[in-house]
N, C-alpha and C positions, 0 to 999 in steps of 0.2 A: 503492499499500500505505499504509494508516494505522495498522495494527494494532501497528505498532512506531514509537515516537516517539523514542527513545533506543536505536538499533541499534549504537552504536558504543563501544568500548572503548578507555579510555586506557592507552598503552603508553609506558613509560620507557626511553630510550635509555641505555644503561649506558656509551655511551662520551663522548656531548656532555652526557648529563644533561638533555637536554631530552624534554618528551613530546610526543606526537601521538595522533591517535585514528584505530583502524582498525575497520572492520566486523565484527561480532559472526561472521557468516558466512563471513569470510576465516579467523579465528583458531582453527585447527585444527592439530592436530600434522602438521608437513611443510610449511606454508605459509612462503614467504619474502617479505619487503618490505624496502624501504631506508626508513631513516630520513631524513624530508625535511630535516632539519637538517644532518646531517653525511655523509650518504649512504652509511652504515654498513650493510651487508647484514646483516639480523635474520631468523633462520631460528626459528620455532617449533616447538620440540620438546619432548616431555612430560619429558625426562630431562636439559632444559637446566642449568646452572649459572647461568645468566642469571636474577636474580630478577625484572627486568622481565618477560620470557618468561613466568615461571613465573605470576606475578600475573595476567598477561594471559589466559593460557589459562585458569586457574580461574574467572576472573571471567565469560569468554565461556561456558565449560561451564554454570556456573551461571544465566546469562540465558536460555541456550537451553532449559535444565530447567525454569526458571521461568516462561518466556514461551510457549516453541513446544512443550512439553511433551515434550521429548526424554526418552528414559530414558539415565543415564550409559553405557550398552553402546552405544548408537546414537551419542553424541557424541564417544566415543574411537576409533571403529572407523575403521580405515585402509581408503582407498579403491582 
């Protein structure tokens, strides 16, 4: 797949302050991953108070809208 050269979004961990990159396709509400630096479990949720989570979800939504042509309704739909 060569249509996406930069399909990762930078995520900032609020516990250890380090950043890591996560695939755009994974960054949807309800997705969970661990920080590779401190092993903190990060849950991506639209209502999260975590600024790193909110910023990553917004960037991922914008990327999908721009590159993949998704509408905002399909990018926030829960499955």
